[in-house]
C-alpha positions in Angstrom: 49.0 -6.7 224.9 49.5 -8.5 227.7 49.8 -12.3 227.7 47.2 -14.5 228.5 48.0 -16.5 231.7 48.3 -20.1 232.7 44.7 -20.2 234.2 42.8 -18.6 231.5 44.2 -21.1 228.9 43.2 -23.8 231.2 40.0 -22.5 231.6 39.3 -22.1 227.8 41.1 -25.6 227.4 38.6 -26.9 229.7 35.4 -24.9 227.5 36.6 -26.1 224.4 37.1 -29.8 225.3 33.5 -29.6 226.9 32.3 -28.3 223.9 33.8 -31.1 221.8 32.4 -33.6 224.1 28.7 -32.1 223.9 29.4 -31.8 219.9 30.4 -35.6 220.0 27.1 -36.6 222.4 24.7 -34.7 220.0 25.7 -37.2 217.4 25.2 -40.1 219.4 22.1 -38.6 220.7 20.8 -38.2 217.0 21.2 -42.1 216.6 19.6 -42.7 219.5 16.5 -40.6 219.2 16.3 -41.5 215.3 16.0 -45.7 216.4 13.2 -44.7 219.0 9.8 -44.8 217.5 7.8 -44.4 220.9 6.4 -40.8 221.1 6.3 -40.3 225.0 9.3 -42.4 225.6 11.1 -39.9 223.0 9.8 -37.1 224.0 11.6 -38.0 227.5 14.5 -38.7 226.0 14.8 -35.4 224.3 14.1 -33.6 227.4 16.6 -35.5 229.6 19.3 -34.7 226.7 18.5 -31.1 226.3 18.9 -31.0 229.8 22.2 -32.4 229.9 23.4 -30.5 226.8 23.0 -27.4 228.1 23.2 -28.1 232.0 19.6 -26.8 232.7 17.8 -27.3 235.7 14.6 -27.9 234.0 13.2 -28.3 230.4 10.2 -28.3 228.7 9.0 -29.5 225.6 5.9 -28.3 223.7 4.4 -29.9 220.2 2.7 -28.1 217.5 -0.8 -28.9 217.1 -1.9 -27.5 213.7 -5.3 -28.1 213.8 -5.5 -25.8 216.6 -2.6 -23.7 215.8 -1.0 -23.8 219.5 1.6 -25.2 221.7 0.6 -28.1 223.7 2.7 -30.6 226.3 2.0 -33.1 229.1 5.6 -33.4 230.0 7.8 -30.7 231.6 10.5 -32.3 234.0 9.9 -32.0 237.6 6.8 -29.7 237.1 3.7 -31.3 237.8 1.5 -29.8 235.5 -1.7 -30.7 233.6 -1.7 -30.5 229.4 -0.1 -27.0 228.6 -1.4 -25.5 225.6 -0.2 -22.0 224.3 -1.5 -20.1 221.3 1.2 -19.5 218.9 2.4 -16.2 218.6 1.9 -16.0 222.6 4.4 -15.9 225.3 7.9 -16.5 224.9 7.2 -20.5 223.5 4.3 -19.4 221.2 6.8 -16.1 219.6 9.8 -18.5 219.4 7.5 -21.3 217.5 6.1 -18.7 214.9 9.4 -16.7 214.5 11.3 -19.9 214.3 13.9 -17.6 216.0 15.9 -19.3 219.5 14.7 -16.5 222.1 17.6 -16.1 225.3 16.7 -14.4 228.2 19.0 -13.9 231.2 16.9 -12.5 233.7 12.9 -14.0 233.1 11.5 -11.0 235.6 13.1 -8.2 233.4 10.8 -9.4 230.5 7.6 -8.7 229.9 6.8 -11.9 228.1 7.3 -13.7 230.9 4.4 -15.4 233.2 5.2 -15.7 236.7 1.8 -17.3 237.3 3.7 -21.3 236.8 6.5 -20.0 239.5 3.9 -18.6 241.7 1.8 -21.8 241.6 5.3 -24.2 241.9 6.8 -22.4 244.1 10.1 -22.4 241.8 12.0 -19.1 240.3 12.6 -18.9 237.0 16.1 -16.8 236.3 17.5 -17.9 232.7 15.3 -19.0 230.0 16.3 -20.3 226.8 13.9 -21.2 224.3 14.7 -22.9 220.4 12.2 -23.9 217.8 12.4 -27.7 216.8 12.4 -27.2 213.0 12.4 -30.3 210.5 14.2 -30.9 207.5 11.2 -29.0 205.6 11.6 -26.0 207.4 8.5 -26.5 209.2 8.2 -26.1 213.3 6.8 -29.3 214.8 7.8 -27.8 218.7 9.8 -25.8 221.2 12.7 -27.1 223.5 12.2 -24.7 226.6 15.2 -24.8 229.0 15.0 -23.0 232.8 18.0 -22.0 234.8 21.9 -22.8 234.3 22.7 -25.4 237.0 26.0 -24.1 237.3 24.5 -20.3 238.0 24.9 -17.7 235.7 22.8 -17.5 232.4 22.5 -19.2 229.6 25.0 -18.3 226.4 25.1 -18.7 222.9 27.2 -21.8 222.9 24.1 -23.4 224.7 21.6 -22.0 222.3 23.5 -23.2 219.3 24.0 -26.7 221.0 20.1 -26.8 221.7 19.2 -25.8 218.2 21.4 -28.7 217.2 19.6 -31.2 219.1 16.4 -29.1 218.2 16.6 -30.1 214.8 17.2 -34.0 215.8 14.4 -33.8 217.8 12.5 -32.7 215.2 13.6 -35.0 212.7 12.9 -37.6 215.3 9.3 -36.5 216.4 8.4 -36.4 212.6 9.7 -39.7 212.7 7.8 -41.2 215.4 4.4 -39.7 214.6 4.8 -41.1 211.0 6.0 -44.9 212.4 2.6 -44.4 214.6 0.3 -43.4 211.7 1.6 -46.3 209.8 1.3 -48.5 212.5 -2.5 -47.2 213.0 -3.1 -47.3 208.9 -1.7 -51.5 210.0 -4.1 -52.0 212.7 -6.9 -50.5 210.7 -6.2 -52.4 207.6 -6.3 -55.8 209.7 -9.2 -54.9 211.4 -10.8 -54.2 208.7 -9.8 -57.5 207.2 -11.1 -59.0 209.7 -14.5 -57.4 209.6 -14.4 -58.6 206.1 -13.8 -62.4 207.5 -16.9 -61.8 209.8 -18.8 -60.7 207.6 -19.3 -63.4 205.7 -20.5 -65.9 208.5 -21.9 -63.7 211.3 -22.2 -66.8 213.3 -18.6 -66.8 213.9 -18.2 -63.3 214.9 -15.3 -62.2 217.1 -13.9 -65.2 217.1 -10.6 -64.0 215.5 -10.2 -61.5 218.4 -10.8 -64.2 221.0 -8.3 -66.5 219.3 -5.8 -63.2 219.3 -6.7 -62.8 222.9 -6.0 -66.0 223.9 -2.9 -66.7 222.1 -1.3 -63.3 223.6 -2.1 -64.3 226.9 -0.6 -67.5 226.8 2.4 -66.4 225.2 2.3 -63.5 228.2 2.2 -66.2 230.8 5.4 -68.1 229.1 7.1 -65.0 229.4 6.1 -64.6 233.2 6.7 -68.1 234.5 8.3 -70.4 231.2 8.1 -74.2 232.3 11.8 -76.0 232.2 11.7 -77.3 228.6 10.5 -73.6 227.5 13.1 -71.5 229.6 14.9 -70.1 226.1 11.4 -69.4 224.5 10.6 -65.6 225.5 8.2 -63.1 223.5 9.3 -59.4 223.0 7.1 -56.7 222.1 7.6 -56.8 218.5 6.8 -60.8 219.0 3.8 -60.5 220.8 2.2 -58.3 218.2 3.9 -60.3 215.4 1.8 -63.1 217.1 -1.4 -61.1 217.7 -1.4 -60.0 214.2 -1.1 -63.6 213.1 -4.0 -64.5 215.0 -6.5 -62.0 213.9 -5.6 -62.8 210.5 -5.5 -66.6 210.8 -8.8 -67.2 209.3 -8.6 -64.5 206.5 -8.8 -67.1 203.7 -12.2 -68.1 204.2 -12.8 -65.2 202.1 -12.0 -67.8 199.2 -14.4 -70.4 199.9 -17.7 -70.7 198.8 -20.4 -69.1 201.2 -22.8 -72.0 200.9 -20.1 -73.9 202.1 -18.7 -71.8 205.0 -22.3 -71.2 206.4 -23.3 -74.6 205.7 -25.2 -75.5 208.9 -26.7 -79.2 208.1 -25.7 -81.9 205.7 -28.4 -80.5 203.2 -28.0 -77.4 201.8 -31.5 -75.4 202.6 -32.3 -75.9 199.0 -31.4 -79.2 198.7 -33.9 -79.7 201.7 -36.6 -77.9 200.3 -36.6 -79.9 197.0 -36.5 -82.9 199.0 -39.4 -81.7 201.4 -41.1 -80.8 198.1 -40.6 -84.1 197.2 -42.1 -86.0 200.2 -45.0 -84.0 200.0 -46.0 -84.6 196.3 -45.4 -88.4 197.3 -47.9 -88.2 199.9 -50.5 -86.3 197.8 -49.9 -89.2 194.9 -50.5 -91.8 197.2 -53.7 -90.0 198.2 -54.8 -89.5 194.7 -54.0 -93.2 194.2 -56.0 -94.3 197.3 -59.3 -92.2 195.7 -58.9 -93.6 192.8 -59.0 -97.1 193.7 -62.3 -96.4 196.2 -63.9 -94.8 193.6 -63.1 -98.3 191.4 -64.5 -100.4 194.1 -67.5 -98.8 194.3 -68.1 -98.7 190.9 -67.9 -102.4 191.1 -70.6 -105.0 191.8 -70.0 -106.1 195.1 -71.7 -107.6 198.0 -71.9 -105.2 200.7 -69.7 -107.2 203.5 -67.2 -107.8 200.9 -67.0 -104.2 199.5 -66.5 -103.2 203.4 -64.2 -105.5 203.7 -61.7 -104.4 201.0 -62.6 -100.5 201.5 -61.1 -101.2 204.9 -58.4 -103.1 203.5 -57.4 -100.2 201.4 -57.7 -97.3 204.0 -55.2 -99.7 206.2 -52.8 -99.7 203.5 -52.6 -96.1 202.6 -52.8 -95.2 206.4 -49.6 -97.7 206.2 -48.1 -96.4 203.5 -48.6 -92.3 204.9 -47.4 -93.5 208.3 -44.2 -95.2 206.5 -43.3 -91.8 204.5 -43.8 -89.6 207.9 -41.1 -91.5 209.6 -39.1 -91.9 206.4 -39.2 -88.0 206.6 -38.8 -88.0 210.5 -35.6 -90.0 209.8 -34.2 -87.8 206.9 -34.9 -84.5 209.2 -32.9 -86.6 212.0 -29.9 -87.6 209.7 -29.7 -83.9 208.1 -28.4 -83.0 211.9 -24.8 -82.6 212.0 -24.1 -85.3 214.2 -23.0 -88.7 214.3 -24.9 -90.8 211.8 -26.5 -93.7 214.2 -25.7 -97.3 213.2 -27.8 -98.9 210.3 -28.3 -95.1 209.0 -26.9 -96.0 205.9 -28.8 -98.8 205.2 -32.3 -97.6 206.0 -31.2 -93.9 203.6 -30.5 -96.7 201.0 -34.1 -98.3 201.8 -35.9 -94.7 201.5 -34.0 -94.3 198.2 -35.1 -97.4 196.7 -38.8 -96.1 197.2 -40.2 -94.7 194.0 -42.5 -91.9 193.5 -44.3 -90.7 190.1 -43.7 -87.2 189.4 -45.5 -84.7 187.4 -44.4 -85.0 183.8 -41.7 -87.1 184.9 -41.2 -90.9 184.8 -40.8 -92.8 188.2 -38.3 -91.9 190.1 -36.4 -92.2 193.7 -37.9 -90.9 196.7 -34.4 -90.0 198.0 -31.8 -89.2 195.4 -28.1 -90.4 195.4 -26.6 -87.2 196.1 -28.9 -86.3 199.2 -28.1 -89.7 200.5 -24.8 -89.1 199.9 -24.9 -85.9 201.6 -27.2 -87.5 204.3 -24.8 -90.1 204.9 -22.0 -88.1 206.3 -20.6 -90.0 209.3 -20.5 -86.9 212.0 -20.5 -82.9 211.0 -22.3 -81.3 208.0 -19.6 -81.2 205.6 -18.8 -84.2 202.8 -15.2 -84.8 201.8 -15.2 -82.3 199.0 -16.4 -79.4 200.9 -14.0 -80.4 203.8 -11.1 -80.2 201.7 -12.4 -76.7 200.7 -13.0 -75.5 203.9 -9.5 -76.6 204.9 -8.1 -74.7 201.9 -8.4 -71.7 204.0 -5.1 -71.7 205.7 -3.5 -72.1 202.0 -5.5 -69.0 200.7 -4.6 -67.0 204.5 -0.7 -67.8 203.7 -1.0 -66.5 200.3 -3.0 -63.5 200.8 -0.3 -62.8 204.0 3.0 -63.3 202.1 2.2 -60.6 199.3 2.1 -58.2 202.5 5.7 -56.5 202.6 6.1 -57.1 206.3 8.6 -55.4 208.3 11.4 -57.6 209.7 9.9 -57.5 212.9 6.4 -59.0 211.8 7.8 -61.1 208.8 6.9 -64.7 210.3 3.1 -63.7 210.3 2.2 -65.4 207.3 4.2 -68.8 208.3 2.7 -68.9 211.8 -0.7 -68.6 210.5 -0.2 -71.0 208.1 0.8 -73.4 210.5 -2.1 -73.2 213.1 -4.0 -76.3 211.9 -1.0 -78.5 211.8 -0.7 -81.1 214.6 2.5 -82.4 216.3 1.8 -85.7 214.9 1.8 -84.7 211.5 -2.0 -85.5 211.1 -3.0 -81.7 210.4 -3.4 -79.6 207.3 -2.6 -78.5 204.9 0.8 -79.5 204.7 1.0 -82.5 207.7 4.3 -81.2 208.5 6.1 -82.6 211.8 6.3 -81.2 214.9 9.8 -79.7 214.7 8.4 -77.3 211.6 5.7 -76.1 213.8 6.7 -73.3 215.3 5.9 -72.4 219.2 3.6 -69.3 218.1 1.2 -71.7 215.6 1.5 -74.2 218.5 0.0 -71.6 221.0 -2.5 -70.5 218.6 -3.5 -74.0 218.1 -4.7 -74.2 221.5 -6.3 -71.1 221.6 -8.4 -71.9 218.1 -9.7 -75.1 219.6 -10.8 -73.9 222.6 -12.5 -70.8 221.3 -14.1 -73.2 218.6 -15.6 -75.7 221.8 -16.7 -73.1 223.7 -17.6 -70.3 221.6 -21.5 -69.4 221.9 -23.8 -71.6 220.1 -23.9 -71.9 216.3 -26.4 -73.4 213.9 -24.0 -76.8 213.7 -23.0 -76.8 217.2 -23.9 -76.3 220.9 -21.5 -74.0 223.2 -19.6 -76.6 225.6 -18.6 -75.6 229.2 -15.3 -74.8 230.1 -14.4 -78.2 231.6 -15.4 -79.9 228.7 -13.6 -77.9 226.5 -10.4 -78.2 228.7 -11.2 -82.5 228.4 -10.9 -82.4 225.0 -7.8 -80.6 224.6 -6.4 -82.7 227.3 -7.4 -85.8 225.0 -5.7 -84.2 221.9 -2.7 -83.6 223.9 -2.8 -87.7 225.1 -3.0 -88.2 221.6 0.2 -86.4 220.5 -1.7 -84.0 218.6 -1.3 -80.6 220.5 1.6 -79.2 222.8 1.2 -80.7 226.1 3.5 -78.3 228.1 1.5 -75.2 226.4 -1.7 -77.0 227.5 -0.7 -76.9 230.9 0.3 -73.5 230.9 -3.1 -72.1 229.8 -4.9 -74.2 231.9 -2.4 -73.1 235.3 -2.6 -69.3 234.2 -6.3 -69.4 233.7 -6.2 -67.9 230.2 -9.5 -68.1 229.5 -10.4 -65.4 231.9 -9.1 -63.0 229.3 -12.5 -63.4 227.4 -14.2 -62.8 230.5 -12.5 -59.7 231.0 -13.0 -58.9 227.1 -16.5 -59.7 227.6 -17.4 -57.6 230.7 -15.4 -54.4 229.3 -17.5 -54.6 225.9 
């Protein structure tokens, strides 16, 4: 028996060392693949690692399409090819996926299963082929890895096959995890969009507000990333943080589902049913005065008065009647004006008080005020359409939003969604709601959303209680808010200089 020479021993040791390095590398590869959740990036990583593990010139990766029972790939290293589809059981890759057995071919052109058409199209010459299934933990095949031509010359061997099989198993688990992660993200995205739909279904006049605020807020965050001001040099947002911010902005008004619908959509100071009752009371008052006029006229005609005296008294009665009707018409016109969600004019409360002192005899009732106290209180609202109680109820939507969002088991990368949404109505001077927190407790993400929320509320399409405001006027109002110490002036400068409002124009153009 001849003893191995030194050269053979060195070659064996070198091969064992390289194999050991590859096995150790496989362990590290498994960790890396498990951490990547983007499927496209993951597939590229798998192919790159496979290429190195078996020292292949080229590698292709096929995934299983269970619905169509075929393999498909959009990526093949060094090959410019559109999506390739192969029926399960057909060709080398299809057979591998069907049998779950690796296929090692020393010379491709000697094997009937090899399709030389691709070589003809690309000008590449295939020799050795190693194809292994990607089998997951449940024993199902979710893909195939195919390596072409050993870079070092010669053919792939059983050691390469073993290593690529191990990588294929790791890849199968990683692909399943990435797909599952993608499905969960789609589920979350669908849930959030359904939540936004639920919000806007209750108040169609604000349709699109949540989406626009999200677009403006993330646009502002991206602008800060691109060119942060000196005072914001330490502020930057990762991909996950931008997603967190977008979700917080989309859901910032979800708590409105907890606000009574009449309050939520109240367009004028009186509710429609209140207005109709008041309108009926005024109409009745006019008819009641008209009836009294005719009764008095009849009484005059029944009296034995001289013609000239009767004529004068009838004229005086008619003038009194017409003056009374004009007074009621004037009162009603003033009430209609007061009912609009505008600023109550000077002396308006006193005039409403005077109207409330006018009495009218209603049917089957004693004499009552022409304008009731609850109606006068509503019409006396100094600005907008909500009284103090209703305003508090509307403002409670922020707290409802927080209580809803904190019940969701957010992942670590999305854990601040509730707090960001909870703080978007707070002001830097502590005058905001619902908690009136100081500036240092307001996260920068919420400060950005505040600017976006105010801008969209000012410039959005006409609503029953307000007209849409031009872009320039909206910026003037934001500027006044910044000077008053209520919103962040640095972020507002970025919003203006980066023309963040143009994101809305692009969205409208693409819709």
